[in-house]
N, C-alpha and C positions, 0 to 999 in steps of 0.2 A: 504495503500500501504504503501513495506517497501522496505527499502534504502541499495545498496553498493555502498560505496565506496573503487575506491581499487588506487594504485600506479604503476610504471614502468618507466623507466631510459632508452633512446633511444640509440643507439649506438653516439660515437662521430665524429661523420660525417654531418659537416650540407648538404649536394648530399641529401644521405640517406636520412635523416629526414625529407626534400622537400618533396621527394620518397614518406615517411610516411602519409605526410601533406595529398599529391595528393591521396593517395588509400583509404586519407576516405573520401574524395570527392567523387569517385565512391561506396562506399560500395558494391559488390557483390549485389543481388534482393537475393539468397539464403542464404545468410550470417541475412539482417535483417531479412526473416518469417523465418526461423530458430532458432531468437530470440524472435520472439511474440508465436512461439509455445512452446515453454518451460519456457513463463510468463514474459516473459521482457517488460515490459510498453515500458518505454526509455533510451533510454544508450546517452549517453555525453562527449565527449574528451577532455577535457583543458590541453594545452602546455604550459610551462613554458622554454626557451630553450629545454633542453634534458629533463625536468622530464615533464611527463603526468597525468593526476588527470582524471578516469572515476568515474560517476556517472552512475549506476545503479537501478531507479525503477520499482518493479516487485511489481505484485500479492501480497498476504496475503500470499497464502500456497507455495509461495518458497520458496525449500528449496535449499542454494548454492552449498552445495554437490552431491544431485543428481541430482539436473538440469542443474547445468553445467558439470556435464559427461554425461548425456542426449544429451546436444548442441555440446558436442562436436564428437553425431555418426551421426550427421545431414547431411543432401546430400553440399557439397564442406567447410562444416566447418574444416577438415583437413585439405585441400587446401589451404586455406585463412590461418589459423593459418602459416605452414608451409612459405607463402611467408612473411606474416608479422613478420615475425622473425629474416630476416637479419636484421630489423630497432631496431628488440630491444633487438639488440644482447646474444640470444641465439638458442638453435638448434634447426632446422626446427620441430625437432619431440616434445618441451618440449608445457606441455599442458599451459591452461591458468591460471593454480591455478602456474605455475609455474614461471609463467612471471609476471603478475598481482599481485601483493600485498594486502590482507584487509587494509583498515585501521581501527582503531578505533574513533568511535563517542564520542569527551572529553567535545563539550559542543552544 
């Protein structure tokens, strides 16, 4: 199993942040299914104020560039990305890798 960690800063609006948190309490089933299809075994997002931290555990043969590109083509993924973009302070058509920044493991 491989692990990727990413970070993102939410918009500076407590109401929008609350809506973002609520949206993630009810992630659409197609989004979870798409993650499984490309090899994402588990995804967790943590929040400290406006800062998000995502942990992705993936299959050993997961290729970040290839499989995230494939994920973006799956049912409702573009719609989900456009929806959450309003909370992330980016354009509705921004790719996931344009919003979420990969972190380097140092320990």
